[in-house]
C-alpha positions as CSV (number, residue, x, y, z in Angstrom):
1,X,108.2,127.6,148.4
2,X,109.5,131.1,148.6
3,X,107.9,133.9,146.6
4,X,109.7,135.2,143.6
5,X,110.9,138.7,143.6
6,X,110.3,140.8,140.5
7,X,112.1,144.1,140.1
8,X,110.2,146.9,138.3
9,X,112.6,149.2,136.4
10,X,111.6,152.6,135.0
11,X,113.2,153.1,131.5
12,X,113.5,156.6,129.9
13,X,114.7,157.3,126.4
14,X,114.1,160.8,125.1
15,X,110.5,161.5,125.5
16,X,109.6,157.9,126.0
17,X,109.1,156.3,129.5
18,X,108.0,152.8,130.4
19,X,108.6,150.1,132.9
20,X,110.1,146.6,132.6
21,X,109.8,143.8,135.1
22,X,112.5,141.2,135.6
23,X,113.6,138.7,138.2
24,X,117.2,138.7,139.4
25,X,117.8,135.6,137.3
26,X,116.9,137.6,134.2
27,X,119.6,140.2,135.1
28,X,122.1,137.4,135.8
29,X,121.4,135.8,132.3
30,X,121.7,139.2,130.6
31,X,125.0,139.8,132.5
32,X,126.5,136.5,131.6
33,X,125.8,137.1,127.9
34,X,127.2,140.7,128.1
35,X,130.4,139.5,129.9
36,X,131.0,136.9,127.2
37,X,130.0,138.9,124.1
38,X,130.9,142.5,125.1
39,X,133.6,141.9,127.7
40,X,132.0,144.0,130.4
41,X,133.3,143.7,134.0
42,X,132.0,140.5,135.5
43,X,131.8,142.2,138.9
44,X,129.4,144.9,137.7
45,X,126.2,143.0,138.6
46,X,125.2,143.2,142.3
47,X,125.8,139.7,143.9
48,X,123.1,137.2,144.4
49,X,122.2,137.0,148.1
50,X,120.6,134.0,149.7
51,X,119.9,134.9,153.3
52,X,117.0,137.3,153.8
53,X,116.6,137.7,150.0
54,X,113.0,138.8,150.2
55,X,113.3,141.2,153.2
56,X,111.9,144.6,152.3
57,X,115.2,146.5,152.9
58,X,117.2,144.0,150.8
59,X,114.7,144.2,148.0
60,X,114.8,148.0,148.0
61,X,118.6,148.0,148.1
62,X,118.9,145.5,145.3
63,X,116.4,147.5,143.2
64,X,118.6,150.5,143.4
65,X,121.7,148.5,142.6
66,X,120.1,147.0,139.6
67,X,119.0,150.4,138.4
68,X,122.6,151.6,138.7
69,X,123.8,148.5,136.9
70,X,121.5,149.2,133.9
71,X,122.5,152.9,133.9
72,X,126.1,151.9,133.9
73,X,125.5,149.6,130.9
74,X,123.7,152.3,129.0
75,X,126.7,154.7,129.6
76,X,129.1,152.0,128.4
77,X,127.2,151.7,125.1
78,X,126.2,155.3,124.3
79,X,125.8,154.9,120.5
80,X,124.8,151.3,119.9
81,X,123.1,149.4,122.6
82,X,123.8,145.6,122.3
83,X,120.7,143.8,121.0
84,X,120.4,141.7,124.1
85,X,120.3,144.8,126.3
86,X,117.8,146.5,124.0
87,X,115.6,143.5,124.1
88,X,115.9,143.2,127.9
89,X,114.8,146.9,128.2
90,X,112.0,146.4,125.6
91,X,113.4,149.1,123.3
92,X,111.7,147.4,120.4
93,X,108.3,148.1,121.8
94,X,108.8,151.8,122.5
95,X,111.6,153.3,120.5
96,X,111.4,153.4,116.7
């Protein structure tokens, strides 16, 4: 059984900063919902890789790609963040 990779993402909104932890499958689920509900580009999410998926260099590369993915989503929704994205980033816990 291979170990599960968890990505730790730093979130900053105004003066608030926190981290969220998600597996790639969580990002994939979020992406699928945003593609169907908000019509975002289905190619925006970095692809799932099978070979060497837990190698340190691939994990670091994917971490950066997932951060860019989330930043791109937040730029796409500057005024009202979709509820599913807000929940994914745990806005409800830190931003009032």
